[in-house]
N, C-alpha and C positions, 0 to 999 in steps of 0.2 A: 504495500498498499506508500505512496508518493503522497506527502504531507505537504502543502506548500499554503502560502499566506498574502489574502488578494487584500487591497487595499482599494477603497474608492480617495477621490481627490475629485477638487471638484468647487466652485462659487456656491454660495448660500442661497438657498430653495430650489437645486435643479436636479431635486431627486436622487438624490445620493439614500437614504435611507429607505426611501417607499422602492427603490430598486434591488436595496439590500432585502428587504421581506420580500418582495414580488419571487426572488429566485430562492432563498431559503424560508421563508413561510415565519420569518423569526424579525420581532421590531427590535431592532436595535436602541432605540432611544427607550434606554431603562429611569429617566429621573422625571420624574414628576414634574418638574422647570420643562424639564423639553415636549414632554405634552402636551401641558398649559399654553407655551407661547409657539408651538407648532415649528420649535428648530433643535437642530442638535449641539449642543452644548459642550459634551466632552465623548471622549469616544465610544462607541456600542461594537457589540462582537455579538457573529455570526455563524452558523458552518452551513455546511452539508456537503454532501459525497456526489462525484458522478463517475460515470464510467467512463475507464480514459479507455483514447485508440485501441490499444491492445489486450484492451480486458479488465485492464487491474483496476483497483478502485481508487478515485482519486477523490483523496479528504482534503475539502477547505476551508481555512478558516479566515471567516470577514471582520476588517475591521473598517467599521463605517467612523469617517474622520465627520467633523464640522467642517463648515463650511464661510460662517459669521468671521470678518479681518478679525475682531477681539477673538476668537478662540484658537485664532492660529497654533498657539503655542501647545494649546492640547489636541490639536491634528501632528504638531512635530511629534510629541509622543507615541503617536501609533505607526505611522511611517516606519519608523527605524526599519520594523522586523520584515517587512513586503518584499515578497516576491514577485509580486505581479500588480500591475495599477488597472484601475476601472478609471479611466477619464472622464470624467459624468461633465458632460456640457447639453443645456436644456435646448430642443428645437427652438423654442419661443424666445429666446432670450439669447443665445450664441454664446461668443466668451466673453468674459467677463474677468473683473480684473481679479477676483481670488481664483479664479480660472489659470492665469499670468502665474502668482505667485503662486498657487500647488504644483503648478507644471517645472515653474524654476526651480523647488525645491524637492521634486523626483529626478531630476535630469544632475541637482548637486549631490544627492545622498546616493547615485551611482543606478539606481533604478532601469534595467535594464528590457523589459517584457511588461505589451500593456495593450491594452484594448483602450478605444473611444469608443464612448457608448451616448449616444443622443437621446439621451433621454424627451418624454412629455411629446413624441412623436405626431401623438393622437390629437398634440392642440395647434397643429399647423398642416396648411397643405402640401400637397406632392411638390411642388415649384419652391417656397419658403425652405422644405424640406433639401431638396438638391442646391439650395441657395447659402445653406449654413454649413453642411456639406463639405462646398467647395472652399470657406470659410475656414473652416477646421483644418482640413488639408495643407492649405495656406499657412498656418498658424504652426503645424508641423513640419512643416518641410525641413529635413535634414537631420530629425531629432528620433529616439528610439520607436515614437509613435509615427513616424512616418506613415503611411500605405505605398505599396499593399501591404507591405512586410508586415505591419498590423494594423489590422481591419478597422474598420467602422463601422457599427452598429448602432439601427437607429431602433428603438423600441418602446413598448409605453408599459410600463408600470401599471397603469388602469385597464386596460382591456390587455394584456397580456400580449400582446404583437411584439416579436423579435427576438421572444424571450428566448426559445427555444436557438437559432440565430446564436444567442451570444452565447448560450450554454458552451454549443459546439467550438467557439471560438477560442472559449476560457480552457477548454481541453486541449484544442492545437496549443493555444502557447504554455498553457503549462507543458505539455511536455519537451519543451524550449527550455525551463525550467529547469540550472542545475542544482541536483539536490542540499542540501545542507550538508556538515560532514558531524554525523551523531559520532564519529569515533575522536571530536577534537573536547579539546577541558567544556563544561558544560556553561553558561550563562543564560540567566535567565534577567532582564534587565523587565524591572516591574511595574507597571503603571497603574493597577488597581491594588486598596489594601484596605479588607473589611473587616469583619466579625459576622459567621453565621449560627445562627443559633443550634449549641447544642455540638459546634464543632470544635468552635474558635478564631485564630486569624488562618485568613484565608490571602493568598497571595495571588494575584495573575501576570500574566506576559506572554508575551511570542518569546519562546525557547529558540533562542539566533544560532546554538552551535550546543554540540554532546548529547549529555541523556542524562536525565535524572528520575529516580527510581524510588519506588516507596520506603520511608524508612532509611533512606544516607542524609548523611548530614551535610551542613550545605553552614556559609558563611555568607554573610552579610556586606555587601561592599560599600560604603567607605570604612562603616562601624567598626567591624571585624569579630562585631554578635554573631555568636552558633544558633541552627536552630535544627530540626528535625521534621525534613517532610514524612510528616504522619501520613496525611491521604497522597494521590494525585490523582485529577482529572483530564484528561482530555476530552475540547468539545461537548463539555457536562455528562461526558461517563466516566465511573470510576478505572483509572489503564493502573497497571504494575510500575509502567513507566513513563516518562514521556520524552520523545527526542525533537532533534533539531527541525524545526517548518512545523512545529504546533503550538499552537492556542493551549498553552497550559495553565492549572490554576491549581496552588499549594498549598495542603491547612498544615500549618505549621505551627510547629508547638519550640517554646522557651523564646518567645519573643510575641510582643502584644501588638495592635496597631499602634502606637505612642511608639515603638522602634521603628517601624518602616512606611516609608512611605516610597510615593509614587518617584523614578529617578533614582533607586538603590538598585542593583543588584545583587543575583543572591548566583555561588559558585560554588566546587567543592573548598574546604578547605586549605589556607596556609598553600595557597597554586596561583594566584593572584598579588598585585598587588599596588593600593591605588596609589595613583600623583597628583600633584602640582603643579604639573606642566608637560605639553606636550610640544612635539614637534609636525609640524601639517605643509602641505601642500593646499594653498587658499585660494581660491577663486572667486571675484568680485565679479556679482552679475552688472554687465553695460548699463542694466537699470539702474544701480546703486546712483543713489543724489550725488554723493560727490562722493571724490578720492577716501583711500582709509589711509591712514594715518598712524606710524609707528606708536604704539603706545597708547590706543583707542580703545577703551572699553567698551562691551560688545557685550549678547547675549548669544551664550553658546548652546548646541543642542544635540544632542547625542543619543539615537536608540529614546530611551524614555526621559531621560536628564534632563535640566536645564539649571544652568548656574551662568550667572555675570564672569566674564575673562578678559583678560588685558591682551593686546594681539604686538607683537614686538616682532619688527619683520628681521634674518639675518642679514647682514650687510653682506654677505660673500658675492664679489660679483660674479664668480661661477652660478651659483644659484639662481642671485638674483639679478639680472642682466638689466631690465626693464624697469628697474625702482627708481624715482623720482627724488630728491630732497626739497622741503618744503622752507621757505622761513630762513632767518637769521639764523638759525638753532641746526640747520640741517635737518631733520626728523624725515626719516623716508616716507616715502607714501606710496598707494598701490591704487592704479588710476583704475575705474569704472573699465570692464569689457579685459579685464588681467589677470593675471596669476601668481605668484610667488609662494618661496619656502615662510615660514614664519613659528615663531614659539609661540605658542597660549598661554598664559598663566590662568588659574584660577585659586579662588579666594581660600579653599578649603581642597582635601581629597576626594578623588573621583577613581572609580574606575574606567580606563580606556586603554584599547590596545591600537595595535597597529592594524590598518586595514577598516579601521570604524569610521563612518562616512559622520558628517556634519556640517550641522548650519548655524550661520552667524546672523543674528537680526540685528540692527541699529538699534543703538542703547536710547535712543527716543530723538524722534517717535520710533515707534516699532516697528520697523518693516525690516524683511529680508531683502539680506544685501550681498550674501553669498554662502560656502560652505566649500567642503573639498574634503582632504581624508588624514586619516592620520598617520602617521612616518614612523614617530618615534614615540612611545609613553613611557621612556626614560632615561632622559636626556642626561649624560652628562655634567657636573660642573668644573664650568674650568677648561674643558675639550678644545683643544687647538680647530683652527679653521679645517686643515685638511679631512681628518679623519671625519670630522661632524660632513664635510661637502661630500664624503665618500659614503658615507650612509646612510643620507636623505636623497639621492641619485637612484641610489640602488634598490630604495624602497620605494619611489617612486615610478620606477621603471617595474615594479613587481617582481625583479628577480632574487631570489628567497635566497638562491644558493652565494649571489654576491651582496644582500644583506646581511646573511651573516660572518659573512669574512669580514666586514665591516664591523660589527657589533662586536668579534673577537678580536680585530685588531686598534680598535678603539680602547681597549682595555690594558693594552702594554703590557708591562711583564707579569702585572695580575693575572690575568687570562678570565674567562669566561666559565663560569661551571653552569652543566646540564639546569639546575634549579634557579639558577639568575638567567640562561637565555627562554627557560618555558615563561618565563616571570616577562620579560622584555616583548616577547612575541604571543603570548596565549598558545601557543603549541605545543601536542605533546612529544617527549624526547624521541619517543618511535619515529615522528615527523623532521625533528631536527636532527638527525641521525641521517634518514635519507637523505635533505636538501642540502648535506656534505658532502655525499660522496665523492665527487669530483672532488673540491678543495680537499680533501684528507688524501685521497687518490695522492692528489699532487702535488702533495706536503708543501701546501701554502699554510696549511692549517694540521696541528698536531692535537693527538690527543692523548691524555692520560688520565685511563679510565673514566671520571665524569667532569674532565676539566678539559677546554678548549683551549691553547693557546698559536698563539700568531706565529709563523716561521720566522719573519723577519727578527720579531722580537727575542726572541730563544736567543737566532744566531748573535744578535746584540749581546744577549747576556752571556753568550758561550765564553767571549773576549771581555765582557766588562767585570766576571767576577772575579775569575783568574788573576788580574789587574788589581783587582782591591787586595786582596787577600797578598797579592805579591807588597806590596804597598804599606799595608798595618805591618808583614815582615818585618819593612825598613825601619818604619817608624817604633816597632815594638819587638826588636830584639831576645827578647829575654822571657817573651812569651811563646807558648808554641803553636800557637795559632788562633784564627780570629773565632771569636765566637757566633754557632750558626742562628742564633736568632737577632745577633748585631749586624748579621751580615744580609740577613733577609730585611728585615725590616729596612737597612740602607735603601734597598731595590722598591720598597713597599709590595713584595710580593707578598700572594697568599703559600700558607704551609703548602698547598700542593704542587701550588706553579716550582715554587722552592727550592723539593724535593724533588720534581721533575729534573728541572735544569740539574740540580749537583748530582745528584743520580746518574746521566749523561755525561758529564764530565769526569766524573769517577771510571764512568766506564773507557773513555779515552785518555784519562790517567793522565789529565788537566787540573786536577785537586786530589787531597786526600781528607775524608771525614774519618777524625776518631775523636770518638765517646760526641762531648757537644764543639767540637773544633775543626776549622777548616781550616789546612794547609797548606801548601805546595809541596808534592812528591818528594817526599826523601829530606824534608827540609826540618832541620833540628835546633834547638836555641843555640843562639853562637852567643859566646860572652866574651868578656876582656878580662884580664890576666885580673884587677882586681875585684871584678865580679864572682869569677871562678872561686876567689880566695875566700870571699863574702856566702860563699853558698856552703864551702867544706865545713867553715866557722861555724856559723849557723846549721848545720847538720851535727859536729864533732860535738858543740853543746849542747843538744836535746839527746842526743848519745851516750854522752859520760852523763851524765842526768839519772839515768834511770826515772825513778816515779816520781824524784824530787825535783821536776822539772824551772827551770828557771819562767820569767814573764819575759815573753816575746819582745815587749817595746827595748825589755834591758839588753836585749841579745842582738835589735836592730843597730841599738846607742853606741855600741861598742865598733861598729862596720865602719869603712873606709868609704864603702858606696853612700849614696844621699838616701834616703827614706824611705821615696818611691821606689827606687832602685831595687834595694834591701825586700818591700813588697813583695815585688814582680818575684825574685827570687824565692819566696819563703811558698807565695802560689806554685811558681813549678815544682817545689818540694814537696808541696799539700798533694798535687796534681797526681806527682809517680807515686804518692803513696809511702813516702821515705817519710815522711811527719805527717800525724793525723791528730785532725783538730778535735777535740770530743767537746768543747765546751767555747763561749767567748773568751775565755780567757785564757782557757788550757790548749799545749799542745806537745807530744807527746812523740818521742821516737818510734817509729812501727817496731824497732827492735825490746822497746822496755814492754810497752803492748803484748808482745808475743811471749815474753817470758811471764808476763802479767798471769794471761793467760792457762798456760805452763802450771803455772802456782796453783791456782785454783780448781785444775783437774786433778791434781796431785793432793790437793785438801780433799774433795769430796771420797775420797775413800774411806779416810777419818772421822770426816762431820759432814754429810749433806748438805747441813746448813749452817748458814753463819750471822751473827748480826754488826753494826759498823764497825764496835768493838775489837771484833772478833779480827775484822777484815784488815784495820790500824795496827792490830798486834803481827797478822800474818808481814803484812808487804812494807810496816815501817813507816807510811804517811801519817799527815795530820789530816784533819776534819779539811780542809781546803782542800784535798787533792781526793778523800777517800770518798767523796760524796759522789765529784760528777765521773770516778772512779764507775764508781758501782751501779751509776747511772749510764753508764758507757756499756759495763757488760748486760744491763739488761737491754740494750738495743741490741747488742751484739747474739745474744740470746744464748748467752754463756749462762747468767741467771736470770731468777726469774724473782721479782719482791713478791713475798709474801707478808703483808703486815710491817713488821718494821725489822723483822728477816730475809734475808736471803736463801732460795732454794737453790744447788750445783747442778745447773742441768746438764 
């Protein structure tokens, strides 16, 4: 069964709602005020099944939109998810202002299939109907509704004339509609929220991608609140799941009608990320009253969402060669009928993804002035112009492989994780891997587990990391190598990227990794004569002291080298485990601690337990040394404290 969404469009009182009722038997005007005033104010919904040309059942969800200019914002909340449009024009009035505005909106949001319906054909004679048909053909020339590719069907909702012809045209047009991807992550833009007695909170919307199953957990965007889909309905019928392209109603638990509103979206938890800015390709209608200046505030609409936003044009001459400067300040501006790349900034977080279509309306007076397509919903702050140009151009060209490659390249040394790629694109992991087959095969992109890296960045790092380690050796001859974490942070690498690069360099024998240190192959500590002499003095001082060790600062004070170099020498001795630090104050020679272990082991045969006094007597040390030494032995599992005594293990 193929499911598609059919939307109406057209001027007020041209018979959109009457047409929907004539086709489906359902009155889409649900509000008392709509019935009292005789006009559609908000979105209305209906459904019907038709037999497809191949015998397959065609399930149609119809979205009826208001035609009055005051309710265009409600119209915009319903047209974002439609696959096929019925452009309704009354035969007794022909083309009117909202006919033009609605049609502009349809083209801006990328609707590709539709039928022009001349309603109220019973109200005019044949000659007038022919004249209106010619006017409409001229109006639609050069658009996606141009005849004969898209038919013009005259109907009468009152007499039923032309309805069968219209249904056949719908079936033919629906066959050309590409099914929405039910394998993608689910997204349900919410267009209605209400409470149903005995059920609780209900939300409805057009499922634009993916699938939602009963009892599935979902996240509300942009608030992040979690809910459960206790029940699912499709076209008024209970279902186990709703799939992309269907009008969907969810009975949700975990949220009230106060928590949800039109414009929010439901998706699987922890899949997407709301954003406060998007990069877009923007078209300004030729009918726009004036040029659009950078920094202008507008009304932004995408699917069921509406918000105020600010438009800032990108200054790249490559991206925006037609932008002009205005006034003394030189603000960029876009002329009517032109297009440009821009960044749109929102006052709060919103769920918007690449390839989403949008409409902008002038802030005041509110009229539709343009729209376009989202290219990037995760712009990186401070990104240089070249990678920005590459990403936006690849996205505008709808080149999935080039777009992903540009996203990876702009991350530089840090790379792009699969989770980040899902958030940035809205695609599932397997789709991302499929699109990257050629870049991976050509080695322009490298994959290490779930991390994707730009090969040019890796090549640069393969030279920079050894150079950095070499410079560290020269500056710190008494240190065995550069700390791994310090090296990673110097380049701002993710742990995954750092591990991938260092592993590769180790295999190529350009670096060595010893514990937490990175060094050049075969590199050792280089000491001057006075440093080697100081090292021996430190070692001898602690080796000869046994367990009654001197204070470290006293030993350092008696050396020929300065304090900083002396501390580095001590660090070497600790790293090589010649000296062992058992507390902030005490350092022992490893031979003394080994002798202590043997003493304790020999004591076990005489008595398996001992207290502090017995330990002091056995070792000949004062309490100053005894307590830290016993705690060290506990940590080393030589002894175990039980109350005031130690058991020898």
